[in-house]
C-alpha positions in Angstrom: 74.8 -5.5 -27.4 72.8 -2.7 -25.7 69.9 -3.2 -23.6 67.2 -1.1 -21.6 65.4 -2.3 -18.7 62.4 -1.2 -16.8 62.5 -2.4 -13.1 59.5 -2.1 -11.0 59.9 -2.1 -7.0 56.8 -2.5 -4.7 56.3 -3.2 -1.3 55.5 -6.8 -0.3 51.7 -7.5 -0.6 51.5 -8.6 3.2 53.1 -5.4 4.3 51.4 -2.0 5.3 52.5 0.7 2.6 52.4 3.8 4.9 52.9 6.0 1.8 49.8 4.3 -0.1 47.7 4.4 3.1 48.4 8.1 3.4 47.2 8.9 -0.1 44.3 6.7 0.1 43.1 8.4 3.4 43.5 11.7 1.8 41.4 10.9 -1.3 38.2 11.5 0.4 39.2 15.0 1.3 39.5 15.6 -2.5 35.9 14.1 -2.9 37.2 11.1 -4.3 35.6 8.1 -2.6 35.9 5.2 -5.1 39.7 4.5 -4.5 41.0 2.0 -2.4 44.2 -0.2 -1.6 46.7 2.2 -3.1 50.3 0.9 -3.2 53.1 3.2 -3.9 56.4 2.0 -5.5 59.5 2.8 -7.5 60.3 2.6 -11.3 64.0 2.4 -12.4 65.0 2.6 -16.1 68.4 1.8 -17.2 70.7 1.1 -20.2 73.5 -1.5 -20.1 76.1 -3.1 -22.5 76.1 -7.0 -22.3 77.3 -9.9 -24.5 73.8 -11.7 -24.3 70.3 -11.1 -23.0 70.9 -13.8 -20.5 73.8 -12.0 -19.1 72.1 -8.7 -19.1 69.1 -10.2 -17.0 71.7 -11.6 -14.5 73.2 -8.1 -14.3 69.8 -6.5 -13.5 69.1 -9.2 -11.1 72.5 -8.6 -9.3 71.7 -4.7 -9.0 68.4 -5.2 -7.9 69.3 -7.8 -5.2 72.5 -6.0 -4.1 71.5 -2.1 -4.6 68.1 -1.2 -5.4 65.6 -3.5 -3.5 65.4 -4.1 0.3 64.4 -7.8 -0.1 62.9 -7.7 3.5 60.2 -5.2 2.6 60.1 -5.0 -1.3 59.8 -7.3 -4.3 60.8 -6.6 -7.9 60.1 -7.4 -11.5 61.7 -6.2 -14.7 61.4 -6.1 -18.4 64.4 -6.1 -20.8 64.5 -4.7 -24.2 67.0 -4.7 -27.1 68.2 -1.4 -28.1 
């Protein structure tokens, strides 16, 4: 079976997000003063072949934890869809 996955990777809530803070600090220079707590992360989209949805979820979890996500500083979640 073919599946698609959408993975969202974000900094842990307890950690400072320097990219988000930089964007937040510069919004006032654009005259935008009503935005706060900007957090910047990553989205990864992929397709995979797998025997079952359960196996596909395990594969996605493995690629996240071994390759895509620094678990010390980042958290992730994902959605999986049948193709």
